[in-house]
N, C-alpha and C positions, 0 to 999 in steps of 0.2 A: 522463749522466744515470746511469750506470752505479755496483753499489753500491761502497762503501767499506769493508769494516768494521775494519780495521785504523783507517783514518781518522776513526771512525766514532767507536769507541771511545776516543781518544785524546781525542774532543772531551768525550766527555763530560765531565761535572766530577770526578763520583763515582770514574770511572778518572782523572780528570789528579791527583786527591787522592789513590790509593791509587798511580799510578808517583809522584809527587812519597816518600812512605816507603820504595819501593821502592828510587830515587836513594838516599836517605837513609841507609839499612841501608847499603846499598853502598860508601860512602860510611866509613861508621862501621867497618863488618869490614877494610877494607884498612885504614885506619890504626888501629887499635884506639883511636879515640875518640867516642864517646857525643855525637854535635850536639845527642840531647836536651838534653842537662847542661849548665847555664847556668854551669857552674863550670871545667868542663872545654875549654867553647870558647867561641865569643864564639857571639851571637844573628845569625842569614842576617841579611842587606840586605835593610827591607823595600824592594816595588816600591809603586809612587803606585798610582792606584784606576785612571788613565790609562791606567797602563802594564799595568797587569790586564787592566783592558777591551779594550783592544786587541788582549795578546795569544788573549786568549779568542777575538776580532772574527776574527781572521787565521787561527784553528786552527778556528774554522766555516765561513770561509767555504773557504779549501782542502779540509777534508772534507767539507761538504756543495753545494757549490758549488747549481744552478742543477739545478730541482724540482718538480715540477707536485707544487700542490696545492690543492682542493676543499672546498669548505664554504661557509658561507653568509655572505654580507656584512652587516654593518652601523655603525653610521652613519657614514656616507658625507659626506666632509670636500673641497669644491671650492675650494681657495683659488684668490686671482686670479692667484696666480704660474702659476697653468698645472697644480699640483703634486695630485696627490688621495689625503684620507688613508683610512683604512678601517682595521674592524677583519675580520676571519675567524674564524669558528667551525663548532663542530658542538657535538655534546652534550657533548662534555667537556672541551673547551678550547679557549680563541680565542686568535689572536695578531695585534700590529697591522703593518700593513702600506702601505705608502706607493709610487706609481706616479707617480713623475719625468714630465713631459711626457705629462698625460695626452691629451693632445690630439692627440697623433702617435701614441700607442702602438695596434697594434692592438687590437681586441677591448673599450677602452676601456667603447664605448655600453653593453657588457653588464652593467659594473658598477653596482645599483642597490641600497638597502637591501632583505636581505629575498630579492633572489636569490641563488639556486644556481648557481655559478659554479666554473670550471678556474682555476688561476692559475701561471701559471709567473714561477716566481720565484725566486731569492737570498734565503738565509738570512744574513741582519750581528745587530749589535748597532747600537742609539740609541747610543753613547758620553753624551753628552753627560745622560743619564738611568737607562744601564745596561738597556737592555730590549732584550731579541730582538726581534728586525721582519723580516719579509718584505721585498725592493726590487723590486717586481713589474715585471718587462718584456710580458705579453702574456696575457689576460685571455679566456674564451671561459666562453660560458651550459655549465654541466653541460649532459653528453651530445651537446655539438656534435664526438666525438670521429669519434661514427658518419656526422654531417652532413661532420665535413668528409673522412672515408672513401669517400662514396657523390658527392660532388666532385668528389672526382677519381679517381674511377673512369672517371665521365660523361665528365672530361674528357679521359683520354686515349681512349676509345670513340668521341669525336668526333674526337678531333687524329687517330687514324689512320685514321679514312674524309674525312679532307681537308677538314675546316670550321671549319679554323683559318687555313688558306694565306692567305697573303699574296693572290695570283695569281687568287684568287676573291674579293676583297672591290671594290666599284663605288665608283669617284669621286661626290661630293658635286655635286648640280647646279648652278653655279654662281649662277644668278636664281632658285628653285626660286618659285613660283605660287602653291600650294596642300602643303602640308605636315600630314600623320597624325599623328594623336598619342594614345599607347595608354595610360592612366593613371587613375587614380580623377580623377572630379571634383568632389573635396571636399577633394584632399590641396592641401600650399601649391608639389607639383612643378607641376599647369597653371599652378597662377597666377604660380610661376616666369617659365615660359614664355612663356604670355602676354603676361608686363609686356616680357620681352626684345624679342622679336617686333614687338611694337607700337613699345618704340623706337628697335631698331635697324632692320627694316621693314615700315612700318604697311601694305602693298601686300599680303603673303600673307595667303590664307586659310587659316588654321586647323581644323582638322576633326578635330573629339574622337570620339570613341569611347570611353565612360567604360567601367571595369570595377572588378572588386576586383584589388588589388595586393598582398594578402597573405591569408592563411588559406586550408582546404582547399577544392581545385574552383578560386581562381585560376588557373593555369596554365592552366584550359581556358579561361576566358574572357580572356583575353592570345589565347593560339595564335587563336581565330576569331578575336577582333580585326583580330590582325595580319595574318589570310586575309583579311577585309572587305575593311580597304583594302587591303592586293593589287592584289585589286581589285574597287575602288572602283565605280564604272561599275553594274558586275554586281548590287550592293546599294543602287543611286540615294543614292552618294556622289559628291561632285566629285573629279574623278582626279585624286591625288595623285602630286609630287613624286618624295615621301620619305617619309621614317618618325620620328617618335623616340616608344622605350618604353624607359617606366621607370618610376621612382619616387622620391622622397627615400627619406633612411636610412632607416636600424634597424636590428637582431639581426641574428644572422644565419638563425632563424627566420623575421623579420620578409621579410626578404630570398629567403628559400629558393623560391618559383615561378618563379624570373626562373633556376631555375639546373635546372627539370624538362626536362629528354630533347625533350618536346613543343612549349616555350617554342620551344628553341632551334633545333628543325627547320621550323615554322615562319618562322621568319626566316631559317633556308639558302633556305628552297622561295620565298621574299617576290619575287618581280620587282625592287620596288624598291629603293634602298639602304634601310639604316636603321640610326641612329643610339643606339646601347641608352646606357640615362643610367638607372645605377639607383645609389642610394645618395650616399654623401660620395667624397671620390676615394680612398681606404684602403678600399675595399669594390672584391671584384670576384664578375662571378657567371660563367655561364656562356655567358650571354647578351654579354655585355661580348667575349669572346672568336667571339663566329660574326659576330657582327652588323659588317658595314660600318666602322661606326667605335664610338669604344668613349669618352664625355664623363663626364672626372668627378662633374658633377654636371646637371639638366635645366637651370637656368639655363646652363651652358657650351653644352649641347647647342642649345638654343636659339641661342647664340651661333655654336655651329660651322657651323649649318644654312643662315643667312642673313649675306649683306654689310650690314654696316653701311652704312645708309642714309645719313647725316650726313660720311662718309668720304671716300664715290660722291661727295655733292655737293662734298665740298671737292677732291678730284685735278678732278673737272669742271671747278669751276671752273680750277684751277692747268692744266688740259689746254687749254682756252678763253685764256687768259694766256699763257700756252708759244709756240702756235699764233700767238695775236695778235702776238707780240713775233717769231715766227720771219718772219711776213708783214713786217712792218715791217722787220725785220733783210735782207729778200731783197731789197723797191722798193728800198731805202736805197742798196744795193748796186749794184743794176740801173740806178737812179738815176745817179750815182757814173762807174758803167763807162760811160751814156751821154754824161754830161759831161764825163768824161777823151776819147769818140769825140770828141765834138765840138771840145774845146783840139787833137785830133791829127790825126787826115791826115783827119780828114772835117768840121774850121774852114772850106775852102774847096768849096763845094759839096753839106754835110754835109744841112744844109737840107732839098734838093733832093733825096739822098737818099732820108730821112725821110720824106717826104712823102709817097709811097704808102703804108710801112707808115703810116705815119698813120690817113692815109686808111679801108685795110680795117681798122685798128685800130675808127678811130672806128665802122665798118659796120658790124663782129661788135659793138662795143657797143651801137649800137641797135635788133638782130638779135635781139640777149641780151636787151634790156629789151624788146622786143616778144613773144619768146616767152615770158618771165617774165609778161608782162601775160597773155595768152595764156591761156598757162597757171592764173593764179591770177584769171583772171577763168573760166573754161573749170569752174576750181576751184567757185570763187560761187555760178556757175547748178546745179553738180552742188550741192552744197551745200545749196543754196534748193530744188533736185527733192529732192535727201531730207528738208529738213525741213516742205515739204509734205507727201510724202507719208507722214512720220511725225505729223505735224499729221494727216491726212486716214485714219492708221490710229487715229486715240488714239479708246479706248472710246466718250468721249461724242461722239461724230465719227459711230462706227460705228449709235452705239444710233441716233443722233439718224435717218442713212438710214434706218435700219431700222425706226423711228416712220413716217418721210415715206412709206414703201413699203408701208406694213398700212394705213393712211391712208388710198393711194388706189388700192391693192386693197379696201377698203371702201365707198369706191365707185362703184368700180366696178361691184363687186359689188351693193351699192344699186340704180344706175342699172339693170342687167340681170335684178334681178328685178321690179325696180319694170316692167320692157319685158314683162316674162313676162307677172307680171300684166294689165299693159294687153291684151296678145293672147288670154290667155285668159279674158278679159271682154269681148272684141270677141268674139271666136265664141261662148259663150257665150248674149250678147246675139240672137247669128244664129241659133243652137241654136234659143233658147227663139222666136221669129219662128217655124222654120219646123216648128214641134211644132204651132206654135198653128194655122198653115197645113192642115197634113197629120195632125194629131192631133184626136180622138175630141170636143174643142171644140168643132170648126171643123163637124160633123156637127153636133151637138146643136142649132148655132146657123141648124142648115139644115132643123130638122123631125125628125133622127134620133135613134132612140135607141140601146142596148146592155142585151138583156137576157142573165144572166149563171143559168148551171144552177145545182142546188144544190151542185155543186161550186167554184163559185165561177170557172168558165169561160163562156166568153164563145158564147151556144148560138149556129149557125153553120146547123141543120137541123131543123127540125120534126120527125122523124123520131130524132134525138137523144133524145125527151121523154119520161117517160109517165105515167102518170096518179096524180098527187099529189104530181108534182115539186115544188115551194119555189122559184118565179122572180122576182129580180129586178133591177126595168126601169130605167135611167138615164136622165136626161133632161137638159138643161140645168139643169133650176130645181128638181132633187131626184131622187130614188129612189122605186118605188114594189113592191109586194114580190103577187106572185100567186098561185094553187096550181092544176097541167094538172087542169082535171077530161075531157080528152078528146083524146087526142091524133092530130090528121090529117092524109091528106098529098094537098092538091089537086096537079094539072096540067092548067093552063091551055094 
């Protein structure tokens, strides 16, 4: 793509006209004939339009070659043939562009009306219209040169550390049971992965950890999700056998989070095999180089992760038939050999020689059948016990037993409380009788009384009274009040 000043000058139509004049002048000077005089020389041979445009096309293609051109896409038309046509313009001019077989061209996804892009193209002429055009070989969004430089720098750094080495890549498990998936829960990628897993291996349990797969901060979410699923049990997730990390297609900017160093190192540090499934088949990211396996699409990642259940079933049926055929052939060969022995050296007395082995064979067959029946019986009993244990541990049965135990405890408590109340009642009756026997009421019945002093205490001696004290005397049939006039103590 270096500059060619001489060729570019020749390719300029104005320079072509000057060159023609110069050539004509030189010819006229050498021959003494004026080439522009119709009287002195015949008119030069005229070129057809096709010949002229073909000369201009050849000069243009050889002089300009492949160049990078930047501008804004407009009037993008995608033909059914797979060819795309559009205009590339800036503030001062525009040029028609064609991208043949766009589906196979790198960066075709960057082309959209209004998009600012850089294209690598060949300058040419469309002869049918006499129109200058660019034949686009690849495209990228404007500014992707910096991203490409960052991509290559990180790629060289990680490659120097050995993260891309084939020796460190792990093989995928043959029959995974749990597959961790790190992608968006709203994109087409998760639907494609789940559809493939359901179709090929319905026994597999997918564990999705949804993340953003583009935009600022998406690389942090992806790295954390890889770390969590790598230690799934520590975060309450089922233990995974492998991981699928990826998203659907998009522009280089959309896929850039999978080119970040933090994602690459998270994949390298993951203890599980990792399948990278980013974008379409033509898209490559740093994650693809670090992962244990790169899949061209999310659907392909799911197909690579699990075997096809239908194929396994077909192989199983084929293996069963092959074994049955081999067994039948072996039995037929053995029978043929026995028949041959009977007709040969064993023709005389052969039946006697085979009698004991046949008896042994029958005995062994009977023992085998008996053993199988015993094992089957033991297995049936064990299965029945397990079924009974399972039924006994059913939540409804457990709740029923708990309710029965609670009712039994309630009845027992009621009986104990009733017996305690009865004992306390009987004791109360005894105490009441004893109180009647020993209490003041019995003394009242025998004619005694009780005198209480002014402080409400029982008067036990006359010396404790003073003149003027108010006394209360209790009798069996009531209470009297009196006042002390004189307190005397007599000893008889």
